N, C-alpha and C positions, 0 to 999 in steps of 0.2 A: 504494500500500500504506500502510495506516495505521500510523504509527510506534508507536502505543499497543500494538500487538501485542507488541512487545518491551518498551517502557517500562513497561507495566502488567502484565507477566509472563504474558500469555496463552500465549505460545510456550513458556515454561518448564514449563508443566503438560501439554504434549502429548508423546506418543511421536514418534519420528522418522517413523513411517508416517502418523500423523495430521497432522503438520506438512507432510509431503510432499503428502498428499491436499488439505489446505487450500490450499497454494500452487497446486496444479493447478486447484482450483475457482476461486480468485481470478483466475487467469490466463485461464480459458476463459469465465467468467461474462459475461453481457450487462450492460447499464446498470442493470438492476434486481437484479443479483446472481444471476440464474438461469442454471443450467447444465442442458442437456438431454442430456449424455453419459450413455450407458447404463453400468450396472455392468460389463458385459462389456468395453466400451471402456476404462473406467477401469482395470480389472484388467490389461488388456493393456498400456496405456501406462505404468502405474506398477509393473508386474511384481509384482503382489500376487495372493494367492488370495482366494477368497470370504470366508473367515473373517477374514483380516487387514483386508480392506475393511470388513467389518461392525464390527470393533473400532474402526477408525479413525473410521468414521462416528459410532459411538456416543460416542466421545471428543469429537468436534467438536460434536455435538448437546448433550451435557452441559455443554460449555464455553460454550454459547450462541453459537458461531461460525457454525453453519449450521442450516438447517431442511431436512427431507427428507420428501418424500411421493413415493413411487415413481411415476413414473420421474424426478422432478425434484429438483434440489438448489438451495438458495438460500443464498448467502453473506450473513450478517446483519451489520449495523453493530455495531461494538464499543460496549459500555456507555459511557455518559457518565462523565467523570471524577468522582471523589467530591467532595463539597462542600468538603473541607479542602484540596484540591489548588489551587495558585494558577492563576489563569487567565492564559493566554499571549495576548499581543496580537501579531498579525503585524506591526504597525507599530512596536512598541517592543521593543528587545532587553532581555534581563534581565541584571542584574549577576551576575558569576560568584559573588560572595559569597552572593547570595540563592539561587542554584542549589545551591551546596554546603550551605547551611543546610537547604534543603528535603530534600536527599539524606540528611543526617544525621538529620533529624527522621523521615523515612520509614523509615530503617534501625533506629531505636530503638523 
């Protein structure tokens, strides 16, 4: 699961039903992000009705998190971080002071 889902506030913009649906799709998707679960199966597994599923699907599409062409769903990669965001290196840790400065900068 991509941590940017929380860090970049994608999850903050979703209803509980849309977030639940997204988690389900991420869990069942294949290596290309494709899910072949039918709407009927999804409705049963997530205890939703048709209308709720349609709303959740629309939220996820508008957020750029999924693509849908009946009968297939695809979980999409999250957008690349903005240019002003510091690049993280997996081999070098960041100083806490730098992290706190970035948090303050983003909050203002």
